[in-house]
mmJSON file of the N, C-alpha and C atoms, coordinates in Angstrom:
{"data_MODEL":{"atom_site":{
"group_PDB":["ATOM","ATOM","ATOM","ATOM","ATOM","ATOM","ATOM","ATOM","ATOM","ATOM","ATOM","ATOM","ATOM","ATOM","ATOM","ATOM","ATOM","ATOM","ATOM","ATOM","ATOM","ATOM","ATOM","ATOM","ATOM","ATOM","ATOM","ATOM","ATOM","ATOM","ATOM","ATOM","ATOM","ATOM","ATOM","ATOM","ATOM","ATOM","ATOM","ATOM","ATOM","ATOM","ATOM","ATOM","ATOM","ATOM","ATOM","ATOM","ATOM","ATOM","ATOM","ATOM","ATOM","ATOM","ATOM","ATOM","ATOM","ATOM","ATOM","ATOM","ATOM","ATOM","ATOM","ATOM","ATOM","ATOM","ATOM","ATOM","ATOM","ATOM","ATOM","ATOM","ATOM","ATOM","ATOM","ATOM","ATOM","ATOM","ATOM","ATOM","ATOM","ATOM","ATOM","ATOM","ATOM","ATOM","ATOM","ATOM","ATOM","ATOM","ATOM","ATOM","ATOM","ATOM","ATOM","ATOM","ATOM","ATOM","ATOM","ATOM","ATOM","ATOM","ATOM","ATOM","ATOM","ATOM","ATOM","ATOM","ATOM","ATOM","ATOM","ATOM","ATOM","ATOM","ATOM","ATOM","ATOM","ATOM","ATOM","ATOM","ATOM","ATOM","ATOM","ATOM","ATOM","ATOM","ATOM","ATOM","ATOM","ATOM","ATOM","ATOM","ATOM","ATOM","ATOM","ATOM","ATOM","ATOM","ATOM","ATOM","ATOM","ATOM","ATOM","ATOM","ATOM","ATOM","ATOM","ATOM","ATOM","ATOM","ATOM","ATOM","ATOM","ATOM","ATOM","ATOM","ATOM","ATOM","ATOM","ATOM","ATOM","ATOM","ATOM","ATOM","ATOM","ATOM","ATOM","ATOM","ATOM","ATOM","ATOM","ATOM","ATOM","ATOM","ATOM","ATOM","ATOM","ATOM","ATOM","ATOM","ATOM","ATOM","ATOM"],
"id":[1,2,3,4,5,6,7,8,9,10,11,12,13,14,15,16,17,18,19,20,21,22,23,24,25,26,27,28,29,30,31,32,33,34,35,36,37,38,39,40,41,42,43,44,45,46,47,48,49,50,51,52,53,54,55,56,57,58,59,60,61,62,63,64,65,66,67,68,69,70,71,72,73,74,75,76,77,78,79,80,81,82,83,84,85,86,87,88,89,90,91,92,93,94,95,96,97,98,99,100,101,102,103,104,105,106,107,108,109,110,111,112,113,114,115,116,117,118,119,120,121,122,123,124,125,126,127,128,129,130,131,132,133,134,135,136,137,138,139,140,141,142,143,144,145,146,147,148,149,150,151,152,153,154,155,156,157,158,159,160,161,162,163,164,165,166,167,168,169,170,171,172,173,174,175,176,177,178,179,180,181,182,183],
"type_symbol":["N","C","C","N","C","C","N","C","C","N","C","C","N","C","C","N","C","C","N","C","C","N","C","C","N","C","C","N","C","C","N","C","C","N","C","C","N","C","C","N","C","C","N","C","C","N","C","C","N","C","C","N","C","C","N","C","C","N","C","C","N","C","C","N","C","C","N","C","C","N","C","C","N","C","C","N","C","C","N","C","C","N","C","C","N","C","C","N","C","C","N","C","C","N","C","C","N","C","C","N","C","C","N","C","C","N","C","C","N","C","C","N","C","C","N","C","C","N","C","C","N","C","C","N","C","C","N","C","C","N","C","C","N","C","C","N","C","C","N","C","C","N","C","C","N","C","C","N","C","C","N","C","C","N","C","C","N","C","C","N","C","C","N","C","C","N","C","C","N","C","C","N","C","C","N","C","C","N","C","C","N","C","C"],
"label_atom_id":["N","CA","C","N","CA","C","N","CA","C","N","CA","C","N","CA","C","N","CA","C","N","CA","C","N","CA","C","N","CA","C","N","CA","C","N","CA","C","N","CA","C","N","CA","C","N","CA","C","N","CA","C","N","CA","C","N","CA","C","N","CA","C","N","CA","C","N","CA","C","N","CA","C","N","CA","C","N","CA","C","N","CA","C","N","CA","C","N","CA","C","N","CA","C","N","CA","C","N","CA","C","N","CA","C","N","CA","C","N","CA","C","N","CA","C","N","CA","C","N","CA","C","N","CA","C","N","CA","C","N","CA","C","N","CA","C","N","CA","C","N","CA","C","N","CA","C","N","CA","C","N","CA","C","N","CA","C","N","CA","C","N","CA","C","N","CA","C","N","CA","C","N","CA","C","N","CA","C","N","CA","C","N","CA","C","N","CA","C","N","CA","C","N","CA","C","N","CA","C","N","CA","C","N","CA","C","N","CA","C","N","CA","C"],
"label_alt_id":[null,null,null,null,null,null,null,null,null,null,null,null,null,null,null,null,null,null,null,null,null,null,null,null,null,null,null,null,null,null,null,null,null,null,null,null,null,null,null,null,null,null,null,null,null,null,null,null,null,null,null,null,null,null,null,null,null,null,null,null,null,null,null,null,null,null,null,null,null,null,null,null,null,null,null,null,null,null,null,null,null,null,null,null,null,null,null,null,null,null,null,null,null,null,null,null,null,null,null,null,null,null,null,null,null,null,null,null,null,null,null,null,null,null,null,null,null,null,null,null,null,null,null,null,null,null,null,null,null,null,null,null,null,null,null,null,null,null,null,null,null,null,null,null,null,null,null,null,null,null,null,null,null,null,null,null,null,null,null,null,null,null,null,null,null,null,null,null,null,null,null,null,null,null,null,null,null,null,null,null,null,null,null],
"label_comp_id":["UNK","UNK","UNK","UNK","UNK","UNK","UNK","UNK","UNK","UNK","UNK","UNK","UNK","UNK","UNK","UNK","UNK","UNK","UNK","UNK","UNK","UNK","UNK","UNK","UNK","UNK","UNK","UNK","UNK","UNK","UNK","UNK","UNK","UNK","UNK","UNK","UNK","UNK","UNK","UNK","UNK","UNK","UNK","UNK","UNK","UNK","UNK","UNK","UNK","UNK","UNK","UNK","UNK","UNK","UNK","UNK","UNK","UNK","UNK","UNK","UNK","UNK","UNK","UNK","UNK","UNK","UNK","UNK","UNK","UNK","UNK","UNK","UNK","UNK","UNK","UNK","UNK","UNK","UNK","UNK","UNK","UNK","UNK","UNK","UNK","UNK","UNK","UNK","UNK","UNK","UNK","UNK","UNK","UNK","UNK","UNK","UNK","UNK","UNK","UNK","UNK","UNK","UNK","UNK","UNK","UNK","UNK","UNK","UNK","UNK","UNK","UNK","UNK","UNK","UNK","UNK","UNK","UNK","UNK","UNK","UNK","UNK","UNK","UNK","UNK","UNK","UNK","UNK","UNK","UNK","UNK","UNK","UNK","UNK","UNK","UNK","UNK","UNK","UNK","UNK","UNK","UNK","UNK","UNK","UNK","UNK","UNK","UNK","UNK","UNK","UNK","UNK","UNK","UNK","UNK","UNK","UNK","UNK","UNK","UNK","UNK","UNK","UNK","UNK","UNK","UNK","UNK","UNK","UNK","UNK","UNK","UNK","UNK","UNK","UNK","UNK","UNK","UNK","UNK","UNK","UNK","UNK","UNK"],
"label_asym_id":["A","A","A","A","A","A","A","A","A","A","A","A","A","A","A","A","A","A","A","A","A","A","A","A","A","A","A","A","A","A","A","A","A","A","A","A","A","A","A","A","A","A","A","A","A","A","A","A","A","A","A","A","A","A","A","A","A","A","A","A","A","A","A","A","A","A","A","A","A","A","A","A","A","A","A","A","A","A","A","A","A","A","A","A","A","A","A","A","A","A","A","A","A","A","A","A","A","A","A","A","A","A","A","A","A","A","A","A","A","A","A","A","A","A","A","A","A","A","A","A","A","A","A","A","A","A","A","A","A","A","A","A","A","A","A","A","A","A","A","A","A","A","A","A","A","A","A","A","A","A","A","A","A","A","A","A","A","A","A","A","A","A","A","A","A","A","A","A","A","A","A","A","A","A","A","A","A","A","A","A","A","A","A"],
"label_entity_id":["1","1","1","1","1","1","1","1","1","1","1","1","1","1","1","1","1","1","1","1","1","1","1","1","1","1","1","1","1","1","1","1","1","1","1","1","1","1","1","1","1","1","1","1","1","1","1","1","1","1","1","1","1","1","1","1","1","1","1","1","1","1","1","1","1","1","1","1","1","1","1","1","1","1","1","1","1","1","1","1","1","1","1","1","1","1","1","1","1","1","1","1","1","1","1","1","1","1","1","1","1","1","1","1","1","1","1","1","1","1","1","1","1","1","1","1","1","1","1","1","1","1","1","1","1","1","1","1","1","1","1","1","1","1","1","1","1","1","1","1","1","1","1","1","1","1","1","1","1","1","1","1","1","1","1","1","1","1","1","1","1","1","1","1","1","1","1","1","1","1","1","1","1","1","1","1","1","1","1","1","1","1","1"],
"label_seq_id":[1,1,1,2,2,2,3,3,3,4,4,4,5,5,5,6,6,6,7,7,7,8,8,8,9,9,9,10,10,10,11,11,11,12,12,12,13,13,13,14,14,14,15,15,15,16,16,16,17,17,17,18,18,18,19,19,19,20,20,20,21,21,21,22,22,22,23,23,23,24,24,24,25,25,25,26,26,26,27,27,27,28,28,28,29,29,29,30,30,30,31,31,31,32,32,32,33,33,33,34,34,34,35,35,35,36,36,36,37,37,37,38,38,38,39,39,39,40,40,40,41,41,41,42,42,42,43,43,43,44,44,44,45,45,45,46,46,46,47,47,47,48,48,48,49,49,49,50,50,50,51,51,51,52,52,52,53,53,53,54,54,54,55,55,55,56,56,56,57,57,57,58,58,58,59,59,59,60,60,60,61,61,61],
"pdbx_PDB_ins_code":[null,null,null,null,null,null,null,null,null,null,null,null,null,null,null,null,null,null,null,null,null,null,null,null,null,null,null,null,null,null,null,null,null,null,null,null,null,null,null,null,null,null,null,null,null,null,null,null,null,null,null,null,null,null,null,null,null,null,null,null,null,null,null,null,null,null,null,null,null,null,null,null,null,null,null,null,null,null,null,null,null,null,null,null,null,null,null,null,null,null,null,null,null,null,null,null,null,null,null,null,null,null,null,null,null,null,null,null,null,null,null,null,null,null,null,null,null,null,null,null,null,null,null,null,null,null,null,null,null,null,null,null,null,null,null,null,null,null,null,null,null,null,null,null,null,null,null,null,null,null,null,null,null,null,null,null,null,null,null,null,null,null,null,null,null,null,null,null,null,null,null,null,null,null,null,null,null,null,null,null,null,null,null],
"Cartn_x":[-0.86,-1.935,-1.061,-0.413,-0.605,0.896,1.379,2.514,1.764,0.705,0.168,-0.669,-1.663,-2.182,-1.167,0.232,1.217,1.384,1.757,2.016,0.763,-0.117,-1.362,-1.859,-1.169,-1.587,-0.409,1.339,2.093,1.46,0.719,0.188,-0.755,-1.386,-2.562,-2.219,-1.123,-0.026,0.309,1.156,2.122,1.111,-0.189,-0.934,-1.9,-1.543,-2.534,-2.127,-0.357,0.305,0.496,-0.035,-0.157,-1.034,-2.36,-4.077,-3.149,-2.541,-2.415,-1.169,-0.551,0.916,0.001,-0.315,-0.684,-2.236,-2.626,-4.163,-4.978,-4.477,-4.276,-3.749,-2.675,-1.597,-2.579,-3.286,-3.749,-5.285,-5.364,-6.818,-6.427,-5.272,-4.754,-4.494,-3.607,-3.444,-4.06,-5.064,-6.556,-6.998,-7.627,-8.264,-7.262,-5.801,-4.988,-5.276,-5.197,-5.379,-6.509,-7.637,-9.274,-9.259,-7.864,-7.869,-7.043,-6.632,-5.281,-6.02,-5.917,-6.603,-6.316,-7.7,-7.52,-6.059,-5.329,-4.643,-3.37,-2.645,-2.249,-2.25,-3.45,-3.852,-3.733,-4.209,-3.818,-2.158,-1.915,-0.131,0.193,0.171,0.482,-0.093,-0.581,-1.579,-0.472,-0.946,0.36,1.665,2.252,3.688,3.767,2.626,2.983,2.533,1.917,1.711,2.672,3.014,4.8,5.743,6.012,7.01,6.767,5.499,5.151,5.399,4.867,5.489,6.517,7.661,9.274,9.811,9.053,9.307,8.771,8.177,7.549,8.371,8.633,9.683,11.297,11.281,12.848,12.303,11.816,11.505,11.04,10.679,10.846,11.936,12.424,13.644,14.597],
"Cartn_y":[-9.925,-9.21,-7.296,-7.342,-5.931,-5.736,-6.42,-6.475,-5.968,-6.824,-6.599,-5.241,-4.732,-3.295,-2.444,-2.467,-1.258,-1.121,-2.071,-2.649,-1.745,-2.438,-1.898,-0.087,0.133,1.463,2.119,1.692,1.686,2.24,1.427,1.238,2.461,2.418,3.353,4.943,5.323,6.668,6.618,5.632,5.908,5.943,5.546,5.094,6.369,7.271,8.775,9.865,9.708,10.634,11.758,10.722,11.093,12.248,11.616,12.311,14.169,13.634,15.181,15.422,15.29,16.433,16.763,15.985,16.537,15.887,16.633,16.081,16.06,17.461,17.9,16.168,16.549,15.033,13.818,13.68,12.379,11.999,13.399,13.239,12.75,13.415,12.85,11.737,11.275,9.694,8.423,8.881,8.323,8.017,9.496,9.265,8.656,8.754,7.679,6.321,6.095,4.631,3.793,4.51,4.194,3.819,4.751,4.377,3.003,2.789,1.345,0.223,-0.902,-1.903,-3.022,-3.878,-4.896,-5.747,-6.097,-6.663,-6.464,-4.74,-4.125,-3.965,-3.655,-3.79,-4.367,-5.551,-7.332,-7.325,-7.256,-7.518,-6.724,-5.479,-4.32,-4.862,-5.508,-6.339,-7.437,-8.083,-9.541,-9.368,-7.93,-8.258,-7.137,-6.629,-5.803,-7.139,-8.153,-8.948,-9.966,-10.045,-11.089,-10.67,-9.231,-8.057,-8.279,-7.957,-7.782,-9.241,-10.836,-11.898,-12.308,-11.693,-12.131,-11.217,-9.699,-8.93,-9.898,-10.19,-10.864,-12.502,-12.694,-13.998,-13.91,-13.073,-12.483,-11.282,-10.996,-10.434,-11.708,-12.836,-13.821,-14.453,-14.232,-15.128,-15.058],
"Cartn_z":[19.229,18.956,18.921,20.429,20.657,18.888,18.778,17.896,16.598,15.94,14.942,14.659,15.86,15.969,16.003,16.131,15.705,14.841,13.629,12.619,11.631,12.411,11.641,11.967,12.833,13.138,12.033,11.821,11.276,9.778,9.225,8.107,7.721,8.558,8.596,8.393,9.005,9.354,7.597,7.458,5.909,4.61,5.062,3.562,4.032,5.237,5.561,4.627,4.718,4.814,2.947,1.842,0.788,0.71,1.32,1.43,1.759,3.108,4.1,3.42,2.998,2.176,1.219,0.097,-0.88,-1.817,-1.234,-1.803,-3.451,-3.39,-5.123,-6.028,-5.542,-6.651,-6.519,-5.741,-4.905,-5.917,-6.231,-6.39,-8.25,-8.9,-10.412,-9.965,-9.288,-9.419,-9.377,-8.536,-8.199,-9.542,-10.21,-11.395,-12.527,-12.803,-13.925,-13.14,-11.658,-11.718,-12.314,-12.323,-12.672,-14.423,-15.358,-16.603,-16.798,-16.114,-15.881,-16.094,-16.917,-17.282,-16.041,-15.888,-14.593,-14.438,-15.476,-15.293,-15.261,-15.057,-14.401,-13.064,-12.271,-11.242,-10.719,-10.972,-10.529,-10.429,-11.682,-11.314,-10.307,-10.331,-9.217,-7.706,-7.568,-6.269,-5.563,-6.666,-6.369,-6.361,-7.188,-6.707,-4.997,-4.684,-3.51,-2.321,-2.298,-1.524,-1.566,-2.773,-3.186,-2.013,-2.382,-1.745,-0.038,0.091,1.883,2.217,1.784,2.455,2.706,1.447,1.467,3.1,3.069,4.185,5.451,5.792,6.983,6.793,5.807,6.278,6.827,6.015,6.685,8.234,8.637,9.675,10.208,10.423,11.381,11.865,10.393,10.97,11.771],
"occupancy":[1.0,1.0,1.0,1.0,1.0,1.0,1.0,1.0,1.0,1.0,1.0,1.0,1.0,1.0,1.0,1.0,1.0,1.0,1.0,1.0,1.0,1.0,1.0,1.0,1.0,1.0,1.0,1.0,1.0,1.0,1.0,1.0,1.0,1.0,1.0,1.0,1.0,1.0,1.0,1.0,1.0,1.0,1.0,1.0,1.0,1.0,1.0,1.0,1.0,1.0,1.0,1.0,1.0,1.0,1.0,1.0,1.0,1.0,1.0,1.0,1.0,1.0,1.0,1.0,1.0,1.0,1.0,1.0,1.0,1.0,1.0,1.0,1.0,1.0,1.0,1.0,1.0,1.0,1.0,1.0,1.0,1.0,1.0,1.0,1.0,1.0,1.0,1.0,1.0,1.0,1.0,1.0,1.0,1.0,1.0,1.0,1.0,1.0,1.0,1.0,1.0,1.0,1.0,1.0,1.0,1.0,1.0,1.0,1.0,1.0,1.0,1.0,1.0,1.0,1.0,1.0,1.0,1.0,1.0,1.0,1.0,1.0,1.0,1.0,1.0,1.0,1.0,1.0,1.0,1.0,1.0,1.0,1.0,1.0,1.0,1.0,1.0,1.0,1.0,1.0,1.0,1.0,1.0,1.0,1.0,1.0,1.0,1.0,1.0,1.0,1.0,1.0,1.0,1.0,1.0,1.0,1.0,1.0,1.0,1.0,1.0,1.0,1.0,1.0,1.0,1.0,1.0,1.0,1.0,1.0,1.0,1.0,1.0,1.0,1.0,1.0,1.0,1.0,1.0,1.0,1.0,1.0,1.0],
"B_iso_or_equiv":[0.0,0.0,0.0,0.0,0.0,0.0,0.0,0.0,0.0,0.0,0.0,0.0,0.0,0.0,0.0,0.0,0.0,0.0,0.0,0.0,0.0,0.0,0.0,0.0,0.0,0.0,0.0,0.0,0.0,0.0,0.0,0.0,0.0,0.0,0.0,0.0,0.0,0.0,0.0,0.0,0.0,0.0,0.0,0.0,0.0,0.0,0.0,0.0,0.0,0.0,0.0,0.0,0.0,0.0,0.0,0.0,0.0,0.0,0.0,0.0,0.0,0.0,0.0,0.0,0.0,0.0,0.0,0.0,0.0,0.0,0.0,0.0,0.0,0.0,0.0,0.0,0.0,0.0,0.0,0.0,0.0,0.0,0.0,0.0,0.0,0.0,0.0,0.0,0.0,0.0,0.0,0.0,0.0,0.0,0.0,0.0,0.0,0.0,0.0,0.0,0.0,0.0,0.0,0.0,0.0,0.0,0.0,0.0,0.0,0.0,0.0,0.0,0.0,0.0,0.0,0.0,0.0,0.0,0.0,0.0,0.0,0.0,0.0,0.0,0.0,0.0,0.0,0.0,0.0,0.0,0.0,0.0,0.0,0.0,0.0,0.0,0.0,0.0,0.0,0.0,0.0,0.0,0.0,0.0,0.0,0.0,0.0,0.0,0.0,0.0,0.0,0.0,0.0,0.0,0.0,0.0,0.0,0.0,0.0,0.0,0.0,0.0,0.0,0.0,0.0,0.0,0.0,0.0,0.0,0.0,0.0,0.0,0.0,0.0,0.0,0.0,0.0,0.0,0.0,0.0,0.0,0.0,0.0],
"pdbx_formal_charge":[null,null,null,null,null,null,null,null,null,null,null,null,null,null,null,null,null,null,null,null,null,null,null,null,null,null,null,null,null,null,null,null,null,null,null,null,null,null,null,null,null,null,null,null,null,null,null,null,null,null,null,null,null,null,null,null,null,null,null,null,null,null,null,null,null,null,null,null,null,null,null,null,null,null,null,null,null,null,null,null,null,null,null,null,null,null,null,null,null,null,null,null,null,null,null,null,null,null,null,null,null,null,null,null,null,null,null,null,null,null,null,null,null,null,null,null,null,null,null,null,null,null,null,null,null,null,null,null,null,null,null,null,null,null,null,null,null,null,null,null,null,null,null,null,null,null,null,null,null,null,null,null,null,null,null,null,null,null,null,null,null,null,null,null,null,null,null,null,null,null,null,null,null,null,null,null,null,null,null,null,null,null,null],
"auth_seq_id":[1,1,1,2,2,2,3,3,3,4,4,4,5,5,5,6,6,6,7,7,7,8,8,8,9,9,9,10,10,10,11,11,11,12,12,12,13,13,13,14,14,14,15,15,15,16,16,16,17,17,17,18,18,18,19,19,19,20,20,20,21,21,21,22,22,22,23,23,23,24,24,24,25,25,25,26,26,26,27,27,27,28,28,28,29,29,29,30,30,30,31,31,31,32,32,32,33,33,33,34,34,34,35,35,35,36,36,36,37,37,37,38,38,38,39,39,39,40,40,40,41,41,41,42,42,42,43,43,43,44,44,44,45,45,45,46,46,46,47,47,47,48,48,48,49,49,49,50,50,50,51,51,51,52,52,52,53,53,53,54,54,54,55,55,55,56,56,56,57,57,57,58,58,58,59,59,59,60,60,60,61,61,61],
"auth_comp_id":["UNK","UNK","UNK","UNK","UNK","UNK","UNK","UNK","UNK","UNK","UNK","UNK","UNK","UNK","UNK","UNK","UNK","UNK","UNK","UNK","UNK","UNK","UNK","UNK","UNK","UNK","UNK","UNK","UNK","UNK","UNK","UNK","UNK","UNK","UNK","UNK","UNK","UNK","UNK","UNK","UNK","UNK","UNK","UNK","UNK","UNK","UNK","UNK","UNK","UNK","UNK","UNK","UNK","UNK","UNK","UNK","UNK","UNK","UNK","UNK","UNK","UNK","UNK","UNK","UNK","UNK","UNK","UNK","UNK","UNK","UNK","UNK","UNK","UNK","UNK","UNK","UNK","UNK","UNK","UNK","UNK","UNK","UNK","UNK","UNK","UNK","UNK","UNK","UNK","UNK","UNK","UNK","UNK","UNK","UNK","UNK","UNK","UNK","UNK","UNK","UNK","UNK","UNK","UNK","UNK","UNK","UNK","UNK","UNK","UNK","UNK","UNK","UNK","UNK","UNK","UNK","UNK","UNK","UNK","UNK","UNK","UNK","UNK","UNK","UNK","UNK","UNK","UNK","UNK","UNK","UNK","UNK","UNK","UNK","UNK","UNK","UNK","UNK","UNK","UNK","UNK","UNK","UNK","UNK","UNK","UNK","UNK","UNK","UNK","UNK","UNK","UNK","UNK","UNK","UNK","UNK","UNK","UNK","UNK","UNK","UNK","UNK","UNK","UNK","UNK","UNK","UNK","UNK","UNK","UNK","UNK","UNK","UNK","UNK","UNK","UNK","UNK","UNK","UNK","UNK","UNK","UNK","UNK"],
"auth_asym_id":["A","A","A","A","A","A","A","A","A","A","A","A","A","A","A","A","A","A","A","A","A","A","A","A","A","A","A","A","A","A","A","A","A","A","A","A","A","A","A","A","A","A","A","A","A","A","A","A","A","A","A","A","A","A","A","A","A","A","A","A","A","A","A","A","A","A","A","A","A","A","A","A","A","A","A","A","A","A","A","A","A","A","A","A","A","A","A","A","A","A","A","A","A","A","A","A","A","A","A","A","A","A","A","A","A","A","A","A","A","A","A","A","A","A","A","A","A","A","A","A","A","A","A","A","A","A","A","A","A","A","A","A","A","A","A","A","A","A","A","A","A","A","A","A","A","A","A","A","A","A","A","A","A","A","A","A","A","A","A","A","A","A","A","A","A","A","A","A","A","A","A","A","A","A","A","A","A","A","A","A","A","A","A"],
"auth_atom_id":["N","CA","C","N","CA","C","N","CA","C","N","CA","C","N","CA","C","N","CA","C","N","CA","C","N","CA","C","N","CA","C","N","CA","C","N","CA","C","N","CA","C","N","CA","C","N","CA","C","N","CA","C","N","CA","C","N","CA","C","N","CA","C","N","CA","C","N","CA","C","N","CA","C","N","CA","C","N","CA","C","N","CA","C","N","CA","C","N","CA","C","N","CA","C","N","CA","C","N","CA","C","N","CA","C","N","CA","C","N","CA","C","N","CA","C","N","CA","C","N","CA","C","N","CA","C","N","CA","C","N","CA","C","N","CA","C","N","CA","C","N","CA","C","N","CA","C","N","CA","C","N","CA","C","N","CA","C","N","CA","C","N","CA","C","N","CA","C","N","CA","C","N","CA","C","N","CA","C","N","CA","C","N","CA","C","N","CA","C","N","CA","C","N","CA","C","N","CA","C","N","CA","C","N","CA","C","N","CA","C","N","CA","C"],
"pdbx_PDB_model_num":[1,1,1,1,1,1,1,1,1,1,1,1,1,1,1,1,1,1,1,1,1,1,1,1,1,1,1,1,1,1,1,1,1,1,1,1,1,1,1,1,1,1,1,1,1,1,1,1,1,1,1,1,1,1,1,1,1,1,1,1,1,1,1,1,1,1,1,1,1,1,1,1,1,1,1,1,1,1,1,1,1,1,1,1,1,1,1,1,1,1,1,1,1,1,1,1,1,1,1,1,1,1,1,1,1,1,1,1,1,1,1,1,1,1,1,1,1,1,1,1,1,1,1,1,1,1,1,1,1,1,1,1,1,1,1,1,1,1,1,1,1,1,1,1,1,1,1,1,1,1,1,1,1,1,1,1,1,1,1,1,1,1,1,1,1,1,1,1,1,1,1,1,1,1,1,1,1,1,1,1,1,1,1]
}}}
């Protein structure tokens, strides 16, 4: 459980960095995301999940 909390902490740090460094660019980026079709967002989501699973698999070996 300690390892999980450390990993989640790192995720929050990396997710928060773009908002800290360049909030105006993040606003523009988020507006662009809302104009993308749902299928594109779903593909990006499943791709991120698969990459994460692959990294977990190789990280646990």
